[in-house]
C-alpha positions in Angstrom: 123.5 115.2 104.7 121.7 117.7 107.0 120.1 119.6 104.2 116.4 120.4 103.8 114.4 120.8 100.6 111.1 122.7 100.4 108.4 121.4 98.0 106.0 124.2 97.1 105.6 126.1 93.9 106.8 124.2 90.8 106.8 120.9 92.7 104.5 117.9 92.9 102.6 119.7 95.7 99.8 121.9 94.4 97.9 124.8 96.0 94.3 124.6 97.1 91.9 125.4 94.4 90.2 128.0 96.6 93.4 129.6 97.8 96.1 129.6 95.1 98.9 130.6 97.5 98.1 128.0 100.1 100.0 124.6 99.8 98.4 122.2 102.3 99.9 118.9 103.2 97.6 117.1 105.6 98.8 113.5 105.7 102.0 111.5 104.9 102.7 107.8 104.8 105.3 105.5 103.3 104.2 102.2 101.8 106.2 98.9 101.7 107.9 100.0 98.4 109.1 103.3 100.0 106.7 105.4 98.0 105.6 108.4 100.0 101.8 109.0 99.8 100.7 112.6 100.5 97.4 114.1 101.2 97.4 117.5 99.3 94.3 119.2 100.9 92.3 121.3 98.5 94.3 120.6 95.4 92.5 119.4 92.3 94.7 116.3 92.3 94.6 115.8 96.1 96.4 112.5 96.5 100.1 112.5 95.5 102.8 109.8 95.5 106.5 110.6 95.5 108.5 107.5 94.4 112.0 106.5 95.5 113.4 107.5 92.1 112.2 111.1 92.7 109.3 111.0 90.2 105.8 111.6 91.3 102.2 111.0 90.3 99.0 112.7 91.3 95.4 111.4 91.6 92.0 113.0 91.9 89.8 111.5 94.6 86.6 110.9 92.5 84.0 111.7 95.1 82.2 115.0 95.8 84.0 115.8 99.0 84.0 119.4 100.3 87.1 121.4 99.5 88.8 118.3 98.1 89.5 117.7 101.7 91.9 114.8 102.6 93.9 114.3 105.8 95.6 111.4 107.7 96.7 108.3 105.6 97.4 104.8 106.8 98.4 101.9 104.6 97.2 98.4 105.3 98.8 95.0 104.9 97.4 94.8 101.3 99.1 98.1 100.4 95.7 99.8 100.3 95.6 103.5 101.3 93.0 104.6 103.8 92.5 108.4 103.8 90.4 110.4 106.2 88.3 113.1 104.5 87.6 115.6 107.3 84.6 117.8 108.0 82.0 115.0 107.8 83.2 113.5 104.4 83.9 110.0 105.7 86.7 107.7 104.8 88.3 106.8 101.4 90.1 103.6 100.4 92.4 103.6 97.4 94.2 100.8 95.6 96.6 101.6 92.7 96.3 98.1 91.4 99.3 96.3 90.0 101.3 99.4 89.2 101.1 103.1 90.2 101.4 104.3 86.6 98.4 102.3 85.2 95.2 104.1 86.2 93.1 101.4 84.5 93.1 99.1 87.5 92.8 101.7 90.2 90.1 101.1 92.8 88.3 103.7 95.0 85.8 103.1 97.8 84.0 105.8 99.8 82.9 104.9 103.4 80.1 106.8 105.0 77.4 106.2 107.6 74.6 103.8 107.0 74.2 100.3 105.6 75.2 100.1 102.0 77.4 103.2 102.3 80.2 101.6 104.3 78.2 101.5 107.6 80.4 103.9 109.6 79.0 105.1 112.9 79.1 108.7 111.6 80.5 110.6 108.5 82.8 112.7 110.7 85.9 110.6 110.9 88.5 111.7 113.4 91.0 108.9 113.6 92.1 105.6 112.0 94.4 102.7 112.8 95.3 99.3 111.3 95.7 96.5 113.8 97.8 93.3 113.8 94.9 91.3 112.3 94.7 93.6 109.4 91.5 95.2 110.6 90.9 98.9 110.1 89.6 100.8 113.2 87.8 104.0 112.4 87.1 106.6 115.1 84.3 109.0 114.6 82.3 111.6 116.6 79.8 108.8 117.4 82.0 105.9 118.3 84.1 103.2 116.4 83.6 101.1 113.3 85.8 98.2 112.4 86.5 97.1 108.9 87.3 93.4 109.2 87.4 92.4 105.5 89.8 94.8 103.9 90.7 92.1 101.4 87.1 92.4 100.0 86.8 96.1 99.7 86.9 96.0 95.9 85.2 92.6 95.5 81.6 92.6 94.1 80.1 91.9 97.6 82.2 94.7 99.1 83.1 95.1 102.8 81.1 97.2 105.3 82.2 98.3 108.8 80.8 96.5 111.8 79.8 98.4 114.9 81.2 96.4 117.8 79.3 95.8 121.0 81.2 96.0 124.2 80.3 94.5 127.6 80.7 96.8 130.6 79.3 95.8 134.0 75.9 94.3 133.3 75.2 96.3 130.2 76.2 96.0 126.5 76.3 98.7 123.9 78.0 100.0 120.8 81.7 100.7 121.4 82.1 104.4 122.4 78.7 105.3 121.1 78.3 109.1 121.1 82.0 109.5 122.2 84.4 111.6 120.0 87.1 109.1 119.3 90.0 111.4 118.6 92.9 109.0 118.4 93.5 105.2 118.2 96.8 103.4 118.9 97.6 99.7 118.8 100.1 98.2 121.2 102.3 95.1 121.0 99.5 92.8 122.3 97.0 94.2 119.6 95.1 96.1 122.3 93.7 99.5 121.5 94.3 102.7 123.3 91.5 105.2 122.6 91.8 108.9 123.2 88.5 110.7 123.7 87.2 114.0 125.1 86.3 112.0 128.2 89.6 110.4 129.0 91.8 107.5 127.8 90.6 103.9 127.4 92.3 100.6 126.9 90.2 97.9 125.3 90.9 94.3 124.4 92.3 93.2 121.0 88.8 92.2 119.8 87.2 95.3 121.2 84.8 93.4 123.3 86.1 94.3 126.8 87.2 97.5 128.5 90.4 96.8 130.4 91.1 100.3 131.8 89.6 103.7 131.8 91.9 106.6 132.8 90.6 110.1 133.7 91.9 113.0 135.7 90.0 111.7 138.7 91.6 108.3 138.9 95.0 108.8 137.4 97.8 111.4 136.7 96.2 112.2 133.3 96.6 115.9 132.7 93.3 116.4 131.0 90.3 114.2 130.0 90.6 115.7 126.5 93.0 113.3 124.9 93.8 114.5 121.4 96.5 112.1 120.3 97.9 108.7 121.5 101.2 107.1 120.3 103.2 104.2 121.6 106.9 103.5 121.7 107.1 100.0 120.3 110.3 99.1 122.1 109.3 100.1 125.7 105.6 100.0 125.4 105.3 103.5 126.9 102.1 105.2 125.8 102.5 109.0 125.1 99.4 111.2 125.3 98.9 114.7 123.9 96.1 116.3 125.9 94.5 119.7 126.1 96.7 120.4 129.1 100.0 119.1 127.9 101.9 115.8 127.2 102.1 112.9 129.6 102.9 109.2 129.4 102.0 105.8 130.9 104.2 102.8 131.1 102.2 99.9 129.5 102.7 96.2 129.9 102.9 95.4 126.2 105.7 95.9 123.7 106.1 94.9 120.0 107.1 91.2 119.8 109.5 89.5 117.4 109.6 86.0 116.0 112.4 85.0 118.3 113.6 86.2 121.7 116.2 88.9 121.2 118.0 91.4 123.4 116.3 89.9 126.5 116.1 92.3 129.4 114.8 91.7 132.9 114.4 94.8 135.1 114.8 95.6 137.8 117.5 92.9 138.3 118.4 92.4 141.1 115.0 93.3 142.5 115.8 95.6 145.5 114.4 95.2 149.0 110.9 96.7 149.5 110.2 96.9 145.7 106.5 96.6 145.1 106.3 97.5 141.4 106.1 95.2 138.4 109.1 93.3 137.1 109.4 93.4 133.3 110.8 90.7 131.1 111.3 92.4 127.7 112.5 91.2 124.3 110.7 87.8 124.4 109.2 86.1 121.3 105.8 87.4 120.4 103.2 86.2 123.0 105.7 83.7 124.5 105.1 81.6 127.5 107.2 82.8 130.5 107.8 80.7 133.6 109.5 81.7 136.8 111.0 78.7 138.7 113.2 78.0 141.6 116.6 76.6 140.8 115.4 73.1 141.5 112.6 73.5 138.8 109.6 74.1 141.1 107.2 76.4 139.3 106.6 79.8 141.0 104.7 81.7 138.4 103.6 81.4 134.7 102.2 83.9 132.3 102.0 84.8 128.6 103.7 87.8 127.2 101.8 90.7 125.8 103.5 91.1 122.5 107.2 91.2 123.4 107.0 91.8 127.1 105.8 89.8 130.2 105.3 91.3 133.6 105.4 89.7 137.1 104.6 91.2 140.5 107.1 89.1 142.5 104.4 86.8 143.8 103.8 83.1 143.3 100.8 81.6 141.7 98.9 81.7 145.0 99.6 85.4 145.4 102.3 85.0 148.1 105.4 87.2 148.0 108.4 85.0 147.2 111.5 84.6 149.3 114.9 86.1 148.6 116.9 84.1 146.2 117.9 83.4 142.6 115.1 82.4 140.2 115.1 81.1 136.7 113.2 82.8 133.9 112.3 80.3 131.2 110.9 81.5 127.9 109.4 79.5 125.0 107.2 80.0 122.1 104.1 77.8 121.5 106.0 75.4 119.3 108.9 75.1 121.7 111.3 76.0 118.9 112.5 79.2 120.6 113.6 78.5 124.2 115.7 80.9 126.3 116.6 81.0 130.0 118.0 83.7 132.2 118.2 84.4 135.9 116.7 87.0 138.2 117.8 87.9 141.8 115.1 88.7 144.2 115.9 90.4 147.5 112.9 90.4 149.9 114.4 92.4 152.8 
């Protein structure tokens, strides 16, 4: 209804204990039940939830964190809340158990550096993301840790972060060791886009391979200091907030769906002299995409990255194709979702 409401004095948001006129909201996230979880930095009860019925509840993070500091929140597939505690205070995981209103089954876990403490690369956590496998990626001032067993966080054996080793050229080392990982974003193919003070990186879904590294010297990136990365799930466009402004990069991956929907091939027709990529968007998640001649001869085959496949207009031998009408055949692995469309290619 185009109205705004301010939550401050007399609301569920409380002032910082060290500045009683300062109301600090440092993180927001909705869970699957439409509860809004709020980081209330500095408040004695520094984690707040506002329910859909308008009621609220507050929690006190039960660890000795400086200034009761809490920041960004993400919520995983198990409805667990992962909360950055800035200024070198690590990462907190919270589960409200079966119901929000019963504190008796709440679970808290404090992740810090070192084996037995959560095994993060460093206590200074800068960024966090949950990927399509349910893994929690944690960016710190000394690289990345991955929590691959979120379902066991509150089990007796617990769950520690692993420090992935990445292969680059002939050398292997910990992923982004001694890099300040300022932002992590996950694309439709489950690849990770990493913003650092030394440029933008794209790494494989498992974190074991560097696919691209962008810097001001090899790309139109405005600054090597990449502070925030976010991705449009429909187009795959990667937006970057840098120290010198905002720019974007058109990626090859979009969010996939269970079935091929709203199929779009562009450009179509492909104009004469076009040398860019041809996108086939709206396909089923990680579908098989074939380009054939009208008589069925295979020209090219690929697998979609999430909900989008790309083609460079060449056949499987790398030769530019001739002018004509080609079929685009799309199917999932089980052959249950099969869709066909056409593309017109004009060579000259």
